[in-house]
C-alpha atoms as an extended CHARMM CRD file, in Angstrom:
* protein
*
       153  EXT
         1         1  MET       CA              8.0770000000       26.7530000000        6.1110000000  PROA      1               0.0000000000
         2         2  THR       CA             10.0330000000       29.9430000000        5.7710000000  PROA      2               0.0000000000
         3         3  GLY       CA             10.3180000000       32.9550000000        7.9820000000  PROA      3               0.0000000000
         4         4  GLN       CA             10.3390000000       30.9840000000       11.2140000000  PROA      4               0.0000000000
         5         5  ALA       CA             13.0310000000       31.5340000000       13.8210000000  PROA      5               0.0000000000
         6         6  VAL       CA             13.5510000000       30.7880000000       17.4790000000  PROA      6               0.0000000000
         7         7  THR       CA             14.7590000000       33.7710000000       19.4700000000  PROA      7               0.0000000000
         8         8  PRO       CA             15.6280000000       33.2840000000       23.1140000000  PROA      8               0.0000000000
         9         9  TYR       CA             14.1580000000       35.8530000000       25.4910000000  PROA      9               0.0000000000
        10        10  VAL       CA             16.2320000000       35.8200000000       28.6670000000  PROA      10              0.0000000000
        11        11  LEU       CA             14.9580000000       37.5380000000       31.8080000000  PROA      11              0.0000000000
        12        12  TYR       CA             17.3320000000       39.5760000000       33.9820000000  PROA      12              0.0000000000
        13        13  ARG       CA             16.6670000000       41.6220000000       37.0940000000  PROA      13              0.0000000000
        14        14  ASP       CA             19.3460000000       44.0350000000       35.8340000000  PROA      14              0.0000000000
        15        15  VAL       CA             18.8940000000       44.2500000000       32.0550000000  PROA      15              0.0000000000
        16        16  ALA       CA             21.3510000000       47.1510000000       31.6840000000  PROA      16              0.0000000000
        17        17  GLY       CA             23.9740000000       45.1810000000       33.6060000000  PROA      17              0.0000000000
        18        18  ALA       CA             23.2970000000       42.0950000000       31.4890000000  PROA      18              0.0000000000
        19        19  LEU       CA             23.7340000000       44.1270000000       28.2950000000  PROA      19              0.0000000000
        20        20  ALA       CA             27.1360000000       45.3470000000       29.4580000000  PROA      20              0.0000000000
        21        21  TRP       CA             28.2150000000       41.9120000000       30.6800000000  PROA      21              0.0000000000
        22        22  LEU       CA             27.1300000000       39.9980000000       27.5540000000  PROA      22              0.0000000000
        23        23  SER       CA             28.9120000000       42.5390000000       25.3810000000  PROA      23              0.0000000000
        24        24  HSD       CA             32.1150000000       42.3010000000       27.4240000000  PROA      24              0.0000000000
        25        25  ALA       CA             32.0730000000       38.5270000000       28.0250000000  PROA      25              0.0000000000
        26        26  PHE       CA             30.8040000000       37.2540000000       24.6600000000  PROA      26              0.0000000000
        27        27  GLY       CA             31.1060000000       40.1590000000       22.2410000000  PROA      27              0.0000000000
        28        28  PHE       CA             27.3510000000       40.4190000000       21.6900000000  PROA      28              0.0000000000
        29        29  ARG       CA             26.2850000000       43.7150000000       20.0890000000  PROA      29              0.0000000000
        30        30  GLU       CA             23.3930000000       45.7370000000       21.4880000000  PROA      30              0.0000000000
        31        31  THR       CA             20.8710000000       46.6590000000       18.7940000000  PROA      31              0.0000000000
        32        32  LEU       CA             17.8650000000       47.9300000000       20.7720000000  PROA      32              0.0000000000
        33        33  ARG       CA             17.1630000000       49.2570000000       24.2650000000  PROA      33              0.0000000000
        34        34  PHE       CA             13.8470000000       50.3570000000       25.7840000000  PROA      34              0.0000000000
        35        35  THR       CA             14.1820000000       52.4170000000       28.9410000000  PROA      35              0.0000000000
        36        36  GLU       CA             11.2390000000       53.0950000000       31.2400000000  PROA      36              0.0000000000
        37        37  ASP       CA             10.5120000000       56.5750000000       32.6500000000  PROA      37              0.0000000000
        38        38  ASP       CA             12.1470000000       55.5250000000       35.9300000000  PROA      38              0.0000000000
        39        39  GLY       CA             15.4110000000       54.6530000000       34.1310000000  PROA      39              0.0000000000
        40        40  ARG       CA             15.0410000000       50.8480000000       34.1860000000  PROA      40              0.0000000000
        41        41  VAL       CA             15.7990000000       48.9930000000       30.9820000000  PROA      41              0.0000000000
        42        42  SER       CA             12.7910000000       46.7130000000       30.5270000000  PROA      42              0.0000000000
        43        43  HSD       CA             13.5390000000       45.2960000000       27.0670000000  PROA      43              0.0000000000
        44        44  ALA       CA             16.6380000000       45.0390000000       24.9080000000  PROA      44              0.0000000000
        45        45  GLU       CA             17.9910000000       43.0970000000       21.9770000000  PROA      45              0.0000000000
        46        46  MET       CA             21.4980000000       41.9540000000       21.0980000000  PROA      46              0.0000000000
        47        47  GLU       CA             23.0250000000       40.3180000000       18.0380000000  PROA      47              0.0000000000
        48        48  VAL       CA             25.5240000000       37.5090000000       17.9320000000  PROA      48              0.0000000000
        49        49  GLY       CA             26.4420000000       36.4000000000       14.4340000000  PROA      49              0.0000000000
        50        50  SER       CA             23.1560000000       36.1620000000       12.5460000000  PROA      50              0.0000000000
        51        51  SER       CA             21.1200000000       35.5270000000       15.7090000000  PROA      51              0.0000000000
        52        52  THR       CA             19.2130000000       37.7850000000       18.0760000000  PROA      52              0.0000000000
        53        53  VAL       CA             18.8910000000       37.4250000000       21.8320000000  PROA      53              0.0000000000
        54        54  MET       CA             16.1600000000       39.3950000000       23.5900000000  PROA      54              0.0000000000
        55        55  LEU       CA             16.5230000000       40.4950000000       27.1990000000  PROA      55              0.0000000000
        56        56  GLY       CA             13.7410000000       41.5860000000       29.4630000000  PROA      56              0.0000000000
        57        57  GLN       CA             12.9520000000       42.4850000000       33.0080000000  PROA      57              0.0000000000
        58        58  PRO       CA             10.6320000000       40.0200000000       34.7120000000  PROA      58              0.0000000000
        59        59  GLY       CA              7.4650000000       40.7390000000       36.6220000000  PROA      59              0.0000000000
        60        60  GLY       CA              6.7950000000       39.7760000000       40.2130000000  PROA      60              0.0000000000
        61        61  GLY       CA              7.4940000000       36.2520000000       41.3720000000  PROA      61              0.0000000000
        62        62  PHE       CA             10.4780000000       35.7910000000       39.0630000000  PROA      62              0.0000000000
        63        63  ARG       CA             13.5590000000       34.0610000000       40.4060000000  PROA      63              0.0000000000
        64        64  ASN       CA             16.6470000000       33.8220000000       38.2760000000  PROA      64              0.0000000000
        65        65  PRO       CA             18.7700000000       30.6510000000       38.1100000000  PROA      65              0.0000000000
        66        66  ALA       CA             21.2820000000       32.0490000000       40.6270000000  PROA      66              0.0000000000
        67        67  GLU       CA             18.4730000000       32.4880000000       43.1790000000  PROA      67              0.0000000000
        68        68  LEU       CA             17.0420000000       29.0460000000       42.4330000000  PROA      68              0.0000000000
        69        69  GLY       CA             20.4120000000       27.3370000000       42.5120000000  PROA      69              0.0000000000
        70        70  VAL       CA             19.6070000000       25.3300000000       39.3660000000  PROA      70              0.0000000000
        71        71  ALA       CA             19.8750000000       25.7720000000       35.6120000000  PROA      71              0.0000000000
        72        72  THR       CA             16.5680000000       26.7260000000       34.0300000000  PROA      72              0.0000000000
        73        73  VAL       CA             17.7040000000       26.8400000000       30.3960000000  PROA      73              0.0000000000
        74        74  LEU       CA             20.9120000000       26.2390000000       28.4600000000  PROA      74              0.0000000000
        75        75  LEU       CA             21.7610000000       28.7750000000       25.7650000000  PROA      75              0.0000000000
        76        76  HSD       CA             23.9940000000       27.3920000000       22.9890000000  PROA      76              0.0000000000
        77        77  VAL       CA             26.3190000000       29.7380000000       21.1040000000  PROA      77              0.0000000000
        78        78  SER       CA             28.4390000000       28.6040000000       18.1550000000  PROA      78              0.0000000000
        79        79  VAL       CA             31.8460000000       30.2870000000       18.2400000000  PROA      79              0.0000000000
        80        80  ALA       CA             34.9860000000       30.2480000000       16.0800000000  PROA      80              0.0000000000
        81        81  ASP       CA             37.4130000000       29.5880000000       18.9640000000  PROA      81              0.0000000000
        82        82  VAL       CA             35.8720000000       28.0380000000       22.0720000000  PROA      82              0.0000000000
        83        83  ASP       CA             39.0700000000       28.2600000000       24.1290000000  PROA      83              0.0000000000
        84        84  ALA       CA             39.5110000000       31.9810000000       23.4770000000  PROA      84              0.0000000000
        85        85  GLN       CA             35.8130000000       32.6420000000       24.1140000000  PROA      85              0.0000000000
        86        86  PHE       CA             35.9470000000       30.6600000000       27.3680000000  PROA      86              0.0000000000
        87        87  LYS       CA             38.9370000000       32.6890000000       28.5790000000  PROA      87              0.0000000000
        88        88  ARG       CA             37.1870000000       35.9370000000       27.6470000000  PROA      88              0.0000000000
        89        89  ALA       CA             34.0240000000       34.9540000000       29.5210000000  PROA      89              0.0000000000
        90        90  VAL       CA             35.8980000000       33.7840000000       32.6200000000  PROA      90              0.0000000000
        91        91  SER       CA             37.9690000000       36.9870000000       32.6800000000  PROA      91              0.0000000000
        92        92  ALA       CA             34.6510000000       38.8950000000       32.6210000000  PROA      92              0.0000000000
        93        93  GLY       CA             33.5280000000       36.9970000000       35.7260000000  PROA      93              0.0000000000
        94        94  ALA       CA             31.6510000000       34.0340000000       34.2550000000  PROA      94              0.0000000000
        95        95  GLY       CA             31.1950000000       31.0520000000       36.5220000000  PROA      95              0.0000000000
        96        96  VAL       CA             32.6980000000       27.8440000000       35.1740000000  PROA      96              0.0000000000
        97        97  VAL       CA             30.2610000000       24.9510000000       34.7500000000  PROA      97              0.0000000000
        98        98  ARG       CA             32.3970000000       22.9200000000       32.3480000000  PROA      98              0.0000000000
        99        99  GLU       CA             35.9210000000       23.5270000000       31.0180000000  PROA      99              0.0000000000
       100       100  PRO       CA             36.4760000000       23.2650000000       27.2340000000  PROA      100             0.0000000000
       101       101  ALA       CA             36.6050000000       19.6350000000       26.0770000000  PROA      101             0.0000000000
       102       102  ASP       CA             36.3500000000       17.7350000000       22.8000000000  PROA      102             0.0000000000
       103       103  GLN       CA             33.1270000000       15.7750000000       22.2920000000  PROA      103             0.0000000000
       104       104  SER       CA             32.4720000000       12.5440000000       20.3800000000  PROA      104             0.0000000000
       105       105  TYR       CA             30.0310000000       14.3600000000       18.0760000000  PROA      105             0.0000000000
       106       106  GLY       CA             32.8030000000       16.5980000000       16.6920000000  PROA      106             0.0000000000
       107       107  ASP       CA             32.4190000000       19.7370000000       18.8020000000  PROA      107             0.0000000000
       108       108  ARG       CA             34.6610000000       21.2610000000       21.4200000000  PROA      108             0.0000000000
       109       109  ASN       CA             32.4820000000       22.9440000000       24.0280000000  PROA      109             0.0000000000
       110       110  CYS       CA             32.3200000000       24.4270000000       27.4980000000  PROA      110             0.0000000000
       111       111  ALA       CA             29.6960000000       25.9760000000       29.7510000000  PROA      111             0.0000000000
       112       112  VAL       CA             29.7010000000       29.1300000000       31.8520000000  PROA      112             0.0000000000
       113       113  THR       CA             27.1700000000       31.1040000000       33.8770000000  PROA      113             0.0000000000
       114       114  ASP       CA             26.4680000000       34.8070000000       33.6850000000  PROA      114             0.0000000000
       115       115  PRO       CA             26.0590000000       36.9550000000       36.8310000000  PROA      115             0.0000000000
       116       116  GLU       CA             22.3830000000       35.9620000000       37.2110000000  PROA      116             0.0000000000
       117       117  GLY       CA             23.0800000000       32.2540000000       36.7570000000  PROA      117             0.0000000000
       118       118  HSD       CA             21.9690000000       31.6410000000       33.1580000000  PROA      118             0.0000000000
       119       119  GLN       CA             24.0440000000       28.8850000000       31.5340000000  PROA      119             0.0000000000
       120       120  TRP       CA             25.7580000000       29.6800000000       28.2560000000  PROA      120             0.0000000000
       121       121  TRP       CA             27.2300000000       26.7480000000       26.3200000000  PROA      121             0.0000000000
       122       122  LEU       CA             29.9340000000       27.7560000000       23.8800000000  PROA      122             0.0000000000
       123       123  ALA       CA             30.7110000000       25.3290000000       21.0620000000  PROA      123             0.0000000000
       124       124  GLN       CA             33.1120000000       25.0950000000       18.1670000000  PROA      124             0.0000000000
       125       125  THR       CA             32.7310000000       22.4540000000       15.4620000000  PROA      125             0.0000000000
       126       126  LEU       CA             36.0590000000       20.6880000000       15.0070000000  PROA      126             0.0000000000
       127       127  ARG       CA             34.9050000000       18.0550000000       12.5250000000  PROA      127             0.0000000000
       128       128  GLU       CA             31.7120000000       16.8050000000       10.9760000000  PROA      128             0.0000000000
       129       129  VAL       CA             30.5650000000       13.5140000000       12.5220000000  PROA      129             0.0000000000
       130       130  SER       CA             27.4710000000       11.6440000000       11.4050000000  PROA      130             0.0000000000
       131       131  PRO       CA             24.8980000000       11.1170000000       14.1580000000  PROA      131             0.0000000000
       132       132  GLU       CA             25.2560000000        7.3500000000       13.7880000000  PROA      132             0.0000000000
       133       133  GLU       CA             29.0170000000        7.5660000000       14.5030000000  PROA      133             0.0000000000
       134       134  TRP       CA             28.3720000000        8.8980000000       18.0050000000  PROA      134             0.0000000000
       135       135  GLY       CA             25.2630000000        6.8990000000       18.8140000000  PROA      135             0.0000000000
       136       136  ALA       CA             22.3800000000        9.1120000000       17.6660000000  PROA      136             0.0000000000
       137       137  THR       CA             19.9190000000        8.6420000000       14.8130000000  PROA      137             0.0000000000
       138       138  SER       CA             19.0250000000       11.0070000000       12.0260000000  PROA      138             0.0000000000
       139       139  ALA       CA             15.4660000000       12.0520000000       11.3210000000  PROA      139             0.0000000000
       140       140  PRO       CA             14.2260000000       11.3790000000        7.7770000000  PROA      140             0.0000000000
       141       141  PRO       CA             14.3520000000       14.3610000000        5.4140000000  PROA      141             0.0000000000
       142       142  PRO       CA             11.2480000000       16.5770000000        5.7460000000  PROA      142             0.0000000000
       143       143  ASP       CA              9.9420000000       15.6620000000        2.2960000000  PROA      143             0.0000000000
       144       144  THR       CA             10.0270000000       11.9270000000        3.0730000000  PROA      144             0.0000000000
       145       145  GLU       CA              6.7420000000       10.3200000000        4.0330000000  PROA      145             0.0000000000
       146       146  PRO       CA              7.0260000000        7.9960000000        7.0260000000  PROA      146             0.0000000000
       147       147  SER       CA              6.3130000000        4.3840000000        6.1710000000  PROA      147             0.0000000000
       148       148  ARG       CA              2.7590000000        3.3400000000        6.9270000000  PROA      148             0.0000000000
       149       149  PRO       CA              1.3670000000       -0.1360000000        7.4090000000  PROA      149             0.0000000000
       150       150  SER       CA             -0.3790000000       -1.4730000000        4.3760000000  PROA      150             0.0000000000
       151       151  ASP       CA             -4.1840000000       -1.6980000000        4.4090000000  PROA      151             0.0000000000
       152       152  GLU       CA             -3.9160000000       -4.9990000000        2.5800000000  PROA      152             0.0000000000
       153       153  ALA       CA             -4.2620000000       -8.0750000000        4.7240000000  PROA      153             0.0000000000
């Protein structure tokens, strides 16, 4: 299938503040902002690389991860230099969940939280590692038919 994409839509009580913070901490670029008559930003969009992140203001009953005290989603961002990006985010006030570290699957990654508690995982690929080398399995290619039991007995 073509034309499909997954675009995260992250809810913030303060969308305008989130726009400023994500730009400063991660270098995301604002591409769209919808402001209500009362001045609240209720919807916005940002670009990072070739991806889009949507931001919105929640309705009643919403509680962000900081209020809940737990992670509700992990947002993964591929970066060119995870150590530099981690320092930038922390200097912008990000909470540290996990310091940068090399992983057996070939990435170097870290995790930080934004002011409303959303977890952002920053990752840099250091080397290509086959899934089998680090204990995972690969799915068959999409054009491969799964094996089926024979009807012959």
